N, C-alpha and C positions, 0 to 999 in steps of 0.2 A: 227524823230529827237528828242533827249532828250531835255527837257526844261532846260535852264541855270538858276542856282540859283543866282539871283542878289539881290533880296529883298523879304522878307517874304510877303510883301503886294501884290506881283505878283502871289502868290500861293493861291489856295483855301484851306480850312481846310482839305478836303478829300485828296488833294495832299500832304499836309504836313504830315498828319497821315500816308499816304502810304510810305513816306520816312522813318518813324520811325518803321514801321512794321518789317523789317528785323532785326533791332537793338534789338527790344523787343524780338523777337524769339531767337536771340543769347543769350540774357540775361537769358531768361527762361531756355534754354538748359544748360547754364553754371551753373545755380542754381541747376538744377536737376542732374548734373554730366555728361550730354551728351556732348561729345566733338565735336565741330564743325570742319569740314574739309575744311572750306571756302578757306583757303590759301594753302592747300595741293598742293605741286608741284610748288609753287611760292616762290620767294625771294623778300622781300621788302627792299629798301634802305631808310634810314632816314638821313635827313640833317636838322640841326637846325641853324638858324642865330646867336643865342646866346647860350653859353653853359648852359645847365640846366639838372642837374642829375635827378630831379623829372620827367621832361617831357620825357627824354630819357628812363628812367625805365618804365614809364607808357606805352609808345608806344611799347617798347620791350615786356613787359608783355602781352599787348593786342594782338600783332602779334603772340606771342608764343601760347596764348590760342586758336588762330584760326589755329594752326598747320602750321605756316610758320616761316622760319628763318628770322632774321632781321640783316641788316648790317648798322652800323653807319658810315656815311661819315662825316669827319671833314675837315675843310679848309686846315689845314697845310699839311698833307701827300699827299693829292691829288691836292693841289694848286687851290682850288676853288677861282674864282675871280681874278686870275692872268693870264696874257697873256705871253705865251712863244713863242719865235721865234726859228725856226729850225736852 
């Protein structure tokens, strides 16, 4: 069973570095022009509690760099947080 991240104090230094290994590899690959196919065949949906263009663009760019399409879900068109009766 995977360990749940609740506090940094609950993890050893080796465990923390192991979490960053994949991120460091992605960064090295990006810097050398090697394209990651991590999200190939997957679609990610993004939903942010507050409107933030910078956050939206950062996530969208990151998902695109990993070869995945991104969908932005906003509260208005899909009625997030509202209850509808049939």
